[in-house]
C-alpha positions, 0 to 999 in steps of 0.5 A, a space after each residue: 455423519 453429518 455435515 457439521 461433524 465432517 467440517 469439524 473434523 477437517 484439517 485447516 490448510 493453507 495456501 502458500 504464494 511465494 516469489 522465490 526470487 523475494 523470499 528464502 524458500 527453504 527457511 519459509 518451508 521450515 517456518 511454515 512447517 513448524 507452525 502447521 505441527 503447532 497449530 494442527 494444520 495439513 500440510 500447505 500447498 505451495 504456488 511459486 510466481 514466475 518471471 512472466 506472472 505478476 502473481 495473480 496467476 499463482 494467487 488464482 490457483 491458490 484460491 481455487 484450492 479452497 483453503 482457509 488461508 492464503 500466506 503471500 510471501 514475496 515483494 508489494 507487487 505480489 501482495 498487490 496482486 493478491 490483493 486485487 484477486 482476493 477482494 471481496 473473497 473472504 479468504 484470509 490474507 497472511 503477510 510475510 513482508 518483504 522489501 525495504 519500506 513494508 508500509 502496509 505491514 507496519 500500518 497493520 503492525 506486522 512483524 517485519 524482518 522475523 520470519 517466525 514472527 510473520 508466519 506465526 502470526 499468518 497462522 494464529 493471528 486475527 482477521 482485521 477486515 481493511 479497505 483495498 484502493 483502485 486506480 484505474 490509469 488512463 494512458 496518453 494513448 488511449 488505454 486504460 488499465 485498473 490496478 490495486 493499491 493497498 497504500 498509496 498512489 502517487 503523482 509527481 516528486 512521489 512517483 519520480 522517486 519511484 521511477 528514478 531511485 537506484 534500485 541496488 542502492 534502495 536495496 543497501 541503504 533503504 529510503 535515503 536512497 531517495 535523497 537524490 531524486 528528492 533533492 533535484 525535483 525540491 530544486 527544479 520545482 516542477 510542477 504540473 496542471 491538473 483537474 481534480 474532482 472529489 466524489 459527485 463535487 465540481 471539478 477545480 483546476 489547480 497547479 501542483 508539484 506533487 499528489 498522494 493518494 492514500 488507504 492510509 497515512 503513514 511513511 517510513 520512520 514513522 512520518 505521518 504523510 496523511 493525519 486522517 487517512 484510516 485503512 479501514 473508514 471506506 475513504 480514500 485521502 489525498 494530499 496536494 503539494 503546491 510550494 511555490 519556492 523554498 519557502 513553501 517546501 520548508 513549510 511542507 517540512 515542518 508540517 510533515 516532521 510535526 504531523 504525529 504530534 499535531 494530530 496524535 496527542 491532546 496539546 498537538 491538536 490544540 497548537 494545530 487549531 491556533 497555527 494557520 494551515 500552510 497554503 503549500 499543502 491541501 488535503 481531501 477525503 472522498 470515496 472516489 478522486 478523479 485526476 486529469 493531466 494537460 500532459 502525461 505524468 509519473 504514477 506509482 503505487 505502492 512505491 513502484 512505477 506504473 509508467 505515465 498517465 493523462 487521467 486517473 480515477 481512484 477509488 476504495 473498496 470498502 473492508 475488501 481484504 481479510 489480512 491476519 494481524 497479531 492477537 490482541 
């Protein structure tokens, strides 16, 4: 039998990486089995994450089994671990969204809160290559580590929200739970000194309240935070908020509220050209971004706190991941 005939006759097979604390395992197993029968795939191999594993070990074992597809079912942390391991591998990733925001899933139009549709998309969807961000975190004591992020990395208000929001309340009422830390941060208007540089350009000193670097630009409820961010353009987009008081926060609020209209409609772009850009919010775009702080600052990756850093170097790997998305 030739290699071509042998390859054509082999049943395709998935590997499923699952965080059992985030997903109803029995329901997922039933949905996967039903989809396998529908599309004629062999039974999947299953790899569970453990309490002492962020998902990397399970993903590495799944990849070593040479699957045609890796389905990732868990929270944002499990998905980030999978992305870091599978970057550049060419193995398609099927995402079963779980959690509060699911910004990555929403950015790609993946089914959210619908297990059957999510599993069907994983097995029978289209392959879409997307970028992956990496952040090298430098700690105050001299240690450093590099971690992946799919959507956004944030310093300042963004990271403070991730670290200090009541998780039980967040699970119950979603993003409304962020209202208290947001209010405290705005009223305190705590800013920090930083030095940043884009690609090979000279460093610039600045005093800021919040820095967010995005691989994509949308927040929950469709709010457009970073208008020019695209998940497959090979670039990172940064937004720096530096209000000096209540008036600055008002300008930022209006900008964020109307960003989608200003940047995604012809009339909005016309109005945007006539409207002066607020000085309280700045945008930048680059393949790499380096930031150093006078004092350690909290940082978050895709909404999860990652401790404090004295500096961070961010980069993007162009089209590093292949994600299964709905057909068409």
